[in-house]
N, C-alpha and C positions, 0 to 999 in steps of 0.2 A: 395147491397150485395155483400158480400168481401166471395173470396171463399178461400177456409185452403188447403194448399201444405202441403201434407206429404212427409217428406223424409227419406226416408226406406236408414237405411247403406247396406252398400253393405257386402256382406259374407265375412268369410277369409279361405279361404282353405290351409286343412292340407297337403301335398304334399310329398308323399317320392318315393325319388329316385333309378335309379337300382344301384347294385354293384354287384362286379364279386366273392363275397365271399359268401354273403347270404346265402343259400340253398334255394329253391324254397318251400320246404316241410315245412319249418321252418318261413318264412313269409305269407303265410296262418296260421300257428299257433297264432302267433306273432298279426294280423290281428283282430285274431275272439277270444285271449283272452283278447286286448284293447278295438274294438269296438263292440263287442259278434254280430259281422255279420255273418251270415247263411255260411257255409261250401263252398256253391257255388258262394255267393257272394265276401268271402275271394281270391277263389282259380280268378273268372275272377279278378279283383284289382291285382291281385299277377303278371297275364299274362299283364294286360296292362302295369305292371309296366316293366316289362319281357321285352315287344315284344315295346314300344314304349317307352323307359326309363324313366320314372315317369306317377305316376297316381294322382292325387284329390281323398282321402280317406275319407277326412269328410268336410261337409264345415258348418259355422254358424260363434256362436260370438269370438272373438280374445280370449280373456282368454280360452275358455277350447279351441280353437286350437291351445294356445300356449302348454296348459298342455295335449293335446291327441300326437302334436307335439317332448316334452319332452320324453312323454313315450317311444316312439315309438325308440327316441336314446338311451336313458338306455335300451328297446334292443336293438341294435344295428345297427337298418336300419337308415341311410344316412334320414333324413327328414326337412322341414323347412313350413314356411306358405306364402300365399301373400294374396293380398287383390284378388277378384273375379275378372272378367272381366267384 
């Protein structure tokens, strides 16, 4: 009997970085518009970015991560994607 090993691909994280320019209230609005998260979740993510310098705001497949990253950049936020560890 042979065992089948299923290898799952690690997700890609969309990371938003802190910047000294964008008002915190604007970051919340951008998160809400792009991701459709609740106001509370958007506020928590914004505070993580503010206090820790970065936050993972979404994780999943690479194509979607790249799409979200571009949308965030167009909205004026510094964002990148990285492989989940």
